[in-house]
Backbone as a printed PyTorch tensor [residue, N CA C, xyz], in Angstrom:
tensor([[[ 70.5320,  -7.2480,  90.2530],
         [ 69.6540,  -7.5860,  91.3420],
         [ 69.3990,  -9.0920,  91.3000]],

        [[ 69.5630,  -9.7570,  92.4010],
         [ 69.4200, -11.2030,  92.4760],
         [ 67.9580, -11.5790,  92.6870]],

        [[ 67.5560, -12.6510,  92.0070],
         [ 66.2020, -13.1710,  92.1690],
         [ 66.1150, -13.9670,  93.4520]],

        [[ 65.0160, -13.8240,  94.1420],
         [ 64.8090, -14.6570,  95.3140],
         [ 64.2540, -16.0050,  94.8800]],

        [[ 64.3510, -16.9730,  95.7360],
         [ 63.8350, -18.3170,  95.4410],
         [ 62.3270, -18.2710,  95.2070]],

        [[ 61.6430, -17.4470,  95.9740],
         [ 60.1840, -17.3420,  95.8490],
         [ 59.7860, -16.7530,  94.4920]],

        [[ 60.5050, -15.7500,  94.0070],
         [ 60.2000, -15.1450,  92.7090],
         [ 60.4340, -16.1440,  91.5780]],

        [[ 61.4810, -16.9430,  91.6960],
         [ 61.7720, -17.9500,  90.6780],
         [ 60.6640, -18.9970,  90.6320]],

        [[ 60.2270, -19.4490,  91.7940],
         [ 59.1490, -20.4410,  91.8530],
         [ 57.8690, -19.8610,  91.2660]],

        [[ 57.5690, -18.6090,  91.5720],
         [ 56.3570, -17.9780,  91.0280],
         [ 56.4190, -17.8780,  89.5030]],

        [[ 57.5660, -17.5100,  88.9650],
         [ 57.7050, -17.4150,  87.5100],
         [ 57.5820, -18.7820,  86.8390]],

        [[ 58.1440, -19.8040,  87.4390],
         [ 58.0400, -21.1600,  86.8840],
         [ 56.5840, -21.6200,  86.9040]],

        [[ 55.8870, -21.3840,  88.0160],
         [ 54.4810, -21.7750,  88.0950],
         [ 53.6190, -20.9820,  87.1210]],

        [[ 53.9200, -19.7040,  86.9440],
         [ 53.1920, -18.8980,  85.9690],
         [ 53.4080, -19.4260,  84.5530]],

        [[ 54.6400, -19.7850,  84.2310],
         [ 54.9380, -20.3500,  82.9090],
         [ 54.2280, -21.6740,  82.6820]],

        [[ 54.2280, -22.5160,  83.7120],
         [ 53.5280, -23.8030,  83.5880],
         [ 52.0250, -23.5970,  83.4250]],

        [[ 51.4740, -22.6510,  84.1610],
         [ 50.0410, -22.3630,  84.0440],
         [ 49.6730, -21.8530,  82.6660]],

        [[ 50.4940, -20.9350,  82.1480],
         [ 50.2290, -20.4210,  80.7930],
         [ 50.3680, -21.5240,  79.7410]],

        [[ 51.3740, -22.3800,  79.8980],
         [ 51.5480, -23.4900,  78.9600],
         [ 50.3750, -24.4470,  79.0020]],

        [[ 49.9120, -24.7580,  80.1990],
         [ 48.7510, -25.6460,  80.3380],
         [ 47.5090, -25.0070,  79.7350]],

        [[ 47.3430, -23.7080,  79.9450],
         [ 46.1980, -23.0070,  79.3590],
         [ 46.2260, -23.0420,  77.8350]],

        [[ 47.3950, -22.8720,  77.2490],
         [ 47.5130, -22.9390,  75.7870],
         [ 47.2130, -24.3360,  75.2620]],

        [[ 47.6620, -25.3570,  75.9750],
         [ 47.3860, -26.7350,  75.5470],
         [ 45.8930, -27.0240,  75.6110]],

        [[ 45.2340, -26.6020,  76.6980],
         [ 43.7930, -26.8320,  76.8350],
         [ 43.0420, -26.1000,  75.7290]],

        [[ 43.4440, -24.8690,  75.4340],
         [ 42.8010, -24.0990,  74.3650],
         [ 42.9940, -24.7690,  73.0060]],

        [[ 44.1970, -25.2690,  72.7300],
         [ 44.4640, -25.9360,  71.4530],
         [ 43.6390, -27.2050,  71.3120]],

        [[ 43.5260, -27.9790,  72.3840],
         [ 42.7330, -29.2110,  72.3300],
         [ 41.2610, -28.8890,  72.1480]],

        [[ 40.7720, -27.8710,  72.8390],
         [ 39.3610, -27.5050,  72.7280],
         [ 39.0190, -27.0240,  71.3190]],

        [[ 39.9100, -26.2880,  70.6920],
         [ 39.6370, -25.7750,  69.3480],
         [ 39.8710, -26.8200,  68.2620]],

        [[ 40.6430, -27.8580,  68.5490],
         [ 40.9370, -28.8560,  67.5180],
         [ 39.7680, -29.8060,  67.2750]],

        [[ 38.7700, -29.8350,  68.1430],
         [ 37.6380, -30.7500,  67.9810],
         [ 36.5740, -30.1890,  67.0440]],

        [[ 36.7710, -29.0250,  66.4870],
         [ 35.7900, -28.4200,  65.5880],
         [ 36.1720, -28.6930,  64.1370]],

        [[ 36.2290, -29.9530,  63.7650],
         [ 36.5580, -30.3490,  62.3930],
         [ 35.2720, -30.6640,  61.6450]],

        [[ 35.3160, -30.5010,  60.3440],
         [ 34.1660, -30.8470,  59.5180],
         [ 34.0260, -32.3710,  59.4610]],

        [[ 32.8260, -32.8930,  59.6390],
         [ 32.6400, -34.3420,  59.5820],
         [ 32.8130, -34.8640,  58.1460]],

        [[ 33.3080, -36.0590,  58.0430],
         [ 33.4840, -36.6990,  56.7390],
         [ 32.2450, -37.5290,  56.4280]],

        [[ 31.5840, -37.2000,  55.3520],
         [ 30.4240, -37.9550,  54.9210],
         [ 30.8020, -38.9310,  53.8270]],

        [[ 29.8220, -39.6570,  53.2990],
         [ 30.1240, -40.6410,  52.2600],
         [ 30.6150, -40.0040,  50.9600]],

        [[ 30.2870, -38.7400,  50.7190],
         [ 30.7330, -38.0840,  49.4830],
         [ 31.9870, -37.2500,  49.6890]],

        [[ 32.6360, -37.3760,  50.8330],
         [ 33.8120, -36.5650,  51.1270],
         [ 34.9800, -36.9050,  50.2070]],

        [[ 35.0600, -38.1410,  49.7690],
         [ 36.1660, -38.5660,  48.9110],
         [ 35.6300, -39.0860,  47.5800]],

        [[ 34.8840, -38.2530,  46.8850],
         [ 34.2990, -38.6660,  45.6170],
         [ 35.3570, -38.7620,  44.5170]],

        [[ 36.4490, -38.0250,  44.6830],
         [ 37.5270, -38.0740,  43.6890],
         [ 38.7950, -38.5600,  44.3730]],

        [[ 39.6110, -39.2840,  43.6440],
         [ 40.8480, -39.8000,  44.2180],
         [ 41.9410, -39.7620,  43.1710]],

        [[ 43.1600, -39.8530,  43.6240],
         [ 44.3110, -39.9020,  42.7310],
         [ 45.2820, -40.9450,  43.2620]],

        [[ 45.9660, -41.6110,  42.3460],
         [ 46.9740, -42.5970,  42.7140],
         [ 48.2850, -42.1480,  42.0950]],

        [[ 49.3170, -42.0270,  42.9120],
         [ 50.6340, -41.6300,  42.4110],
         [ 51.6500, -42.6870,  42.8300]],

        [[ 52.4500, -43.1360,  41.8930],
         [ 53.4760, -44.1420,  42.1780],
         [ 54.6460, -43.9310,  41.2300]],

        [[ 55.7680, -44.5350,  41.5800],
         [ 56.9670, -44.3950,  40.7560],
         [ 56.9260, -45.2630,  39.5070]],

        [[ 56.1250, -46.3170,  39.5120],
         [ 56.0700, -47.1850,  38.3400],
         [ 54.6260, -47.3470,  37.8750]],

        [[ 54.4410, -47.6490,  36.6020],
         [ 53.1060, -47.8240,  36.0480],
         [ 52.4110, -49.0340,  36.6630]],

        [[ 53.1560, -50.0950,  36.9400],
         [ 52.5620, -51.2980,  37.5360],
         [ 51.9460, -50.9660,  38.8940]],

        [[ 52.6760, -50.2490,  39.7210],
         [ 52.1570, -49.8960,  41.0440],
         [ 50.9710, -48.9390,  40.9230]],

        [[ 51.0260, -48.0390,  39.9790],
         [ 49.9170, -47.1170,  39.7720],
         [ 48.6590, -47.8690,  39.3490]],

        [[ 48.8100, -48.8490,  38.4550],
         [ 47.6590, -49.6530,  38.0270],
         [ 47.0840, -50.4690,  39.1820]],

        [[ 47.9490, -51.0230,  40.0220],
         [ 47.4800, -51.7980,  41.1710],
         [ 46.6910, -50.9020,  42.1230]],

        [[ 47.1450, -49.6960,  42.3620],
         [ 46.4530, -48.7840,  43.2580],
         [ 45.1730, -48.2190,  42.6780]],

        [[ 45.0930, -48.1090,  41.3650],
         [ 43.9240, -47.5250,  40.7310],
         [ 42.7750, -48.5210,  40.6090]],

        [[ 43.0490, -49.8020,  40.4770],
         [ 41.9870, -50.8010,  40.2820],
         [ 40.9590, -50.8070,  41.4010]],

        [[ 41.3390, -50.8380,  42.6890],
         [ 40.3070, -50.8160,  43.7440],
         [ 39.4880, -49.5260,  43.7200]],

        [[ 40.1120, -48.3960,  43.4120],
         [ 39.3830, -47.1300,  43.3800],
         [ 38.3750, -47.1090,  42.2350]],

        [[ 38.7250, -47.6970,  41.0990],
         [ 37.8220, -47.7160,  39.9460],
         [ 36.6790, -48.6930,  40.1440]],

        [[ 36.9390, -49.8560,  40.7430],
         [ 35.9100, -50.8960,  40.7920],
         [ 34.9500, -50.7800,  41.9720]],

        [[ 35.4000, -50.2490,  43.1000],
         [ 34.5460, -50.2800,  44.2810],
         [ 33.6600, -49.0480,  44.4020]],

        [[ 33.9690, -47.9970,  43.7310],
         [ 33.1460, -46.7880,  43.8140],
         [ 33.4380, -46.0030,  45.0720]],

        [[ 32.8580, -44.8010,  45.1760],
         [ 33.1480, -43.9610,  46.3380],
         [ 32.5120, -44.4960,  47.6140]],

        [[ 33.2490, -44.4070,  48.6930],
         [ 32.7090, -44.7600,  49.9950],
         [ 32.7560, -46.2220,  50.3760]],

        [[ 33.3150, -47.0810,  49.5360],
         [ 33.3710, -48.4940,  49.9010],
         [ 34.7770, -49.0150,  49.7270]],

        [[ 35.0970, -50.0330,  50.4670],
         [ 36.4210, -50.6510,  50.3950],
         [ 36.3410, -51.9390,  49.6040]],

        [[ 37.4370, -52.3190,  48.9500],
         [ 37.4230, -53.5870,  48.2070],
         [ 37.3060, -54.7660,  49.1590]],

        [[ 36.6430, -55.8170,  48.7140],
         [ 36.4270, -57.0000,  49.5550],
         [ 37.6710, -57.8540,  49.6230]]])
């Protein structure tokens, strides 16, 4: 049985509508994230391939404390 042009257009519009509805639902649900407070990153880890790079990355984390950036 051959599809008519009108049936094809209706199916395409239905697919677009469902896709748009899923995108709107995903965006609406993605905004419910837990807020990051000052104690959110109280612990940290530094991983590198060499000890020199690991030491460079660890120094700012050790000296500045949680929640602040090095000057």
